[in-house]
N, C-alpha and C positions, 0 to 999 in steps of 0.2 A: 193451237197451243199459244197460250198467253207468254209474255215475257217471264223468263225465269228470274225470280228475285232472291238473292242470297240472303239467308239470316245470319249464317257464320260459315266457317270453313267446311263443316260437315253436313250442313242442311240448308236446303233452299225450297221455295215454294212456287207453284205456278197454278193456272187455272186448269180446266178440263183437258186431258190429253186423250189421244186416240192411239191405236196401234201404229198408224203411219208416222207418228211423232217419235217413236221409240229409237229408231237409228240415230236421229239427231240428239236425243237425250243420252244415249250411249256415247255418241261422239263427244258430247260436253263432259263425259267423265263420270256420270252418275252410275253407281254400282247397285243401288236399291231404290224402290219406290213404295211409298205408302199412299194408298188412296183413301182419302177422308170423306168422300161423297157416296151417299147411298145410291144403289141402283135405282133407275127409274124415277129420279128426283124431277127430271125434265125429258119430255118426249125427244127421242132421237139420240139421247146420250148413250155413248158406249158403255157397255156393261163392264164391271170389274173383271169378270172371267175372260172377256174378249181381249181386254188389254194385258191381263196376266199371262194369258196363253202366248201371245205375241212377244211378250217381255222374256219369258222363259226360253224361247227359241234364240234369244240374243244373249242369254245367260244373266238377265236381270232379275233378281228376286223381288217379289211384290207381296204386300200384305194389305188387307181391307180392314180399315178401322173407320167404319162409317159414323159420321156425326150428322144425325138427322134433327127432327123437330125438337127433341128433348135437349138439344145442344150438347156441349162437352159434359161428360158424366165421369164419376170416379173410375168406372170400368174402362172407358175409352182413354183415359189418361194413363191408367195402368198398362193397357195394351201398347200405348205409344212409348212408355218408357221401356217396355220389353223390345219394341221394335228398334228404337235408338240404340239400346244396349247390344242387341243381337245381330243387327243387319250390317252389311258392308257399307262403309262410307265412301264418297259423299252420298247422301240420301236426299231424294226428291219427294216432297209431299205435295199432293194436288187435291183440289175440290172444285167447286164451280169457279171461284175467283182467286183462291189461295188464302182467303182470310181464315177459314176454319183450320187449315193446315198450319197457319202461323200461331193461332191461339193455342191449339192442343200442343204444338211443340213447346211453346213458352210455359205452359202449365207442367208439361212432363219434366222440363228443365229444372223448374222450381221443385218438384217432387224428388228429382235426382240430386238436388243441391247445387245445380249448375248456375 
């Protein structure tokens, strides 16, 4: 897991995580996680389901809002708005480097009027 970079009090981003990272993520206080990385983007990358299953065992809710080759779309921004409004905070977003998770959050905040 890369370093966690706070965007504000409710949202932070990081690079790819694995099931083994989840206890530390929970210990850091995160209540929910959004994965912005498509499955199978890179060989050996943990699948969303493998991480989601381990997160559920720790009481952490996860959603998959993948941003692939098409980039950020109106549909992914709408899904991110829903996630930000519905999921417990603080929320952690991740992708390969954290860049897509930052961009989609910024765009969702504009749509939310934040």
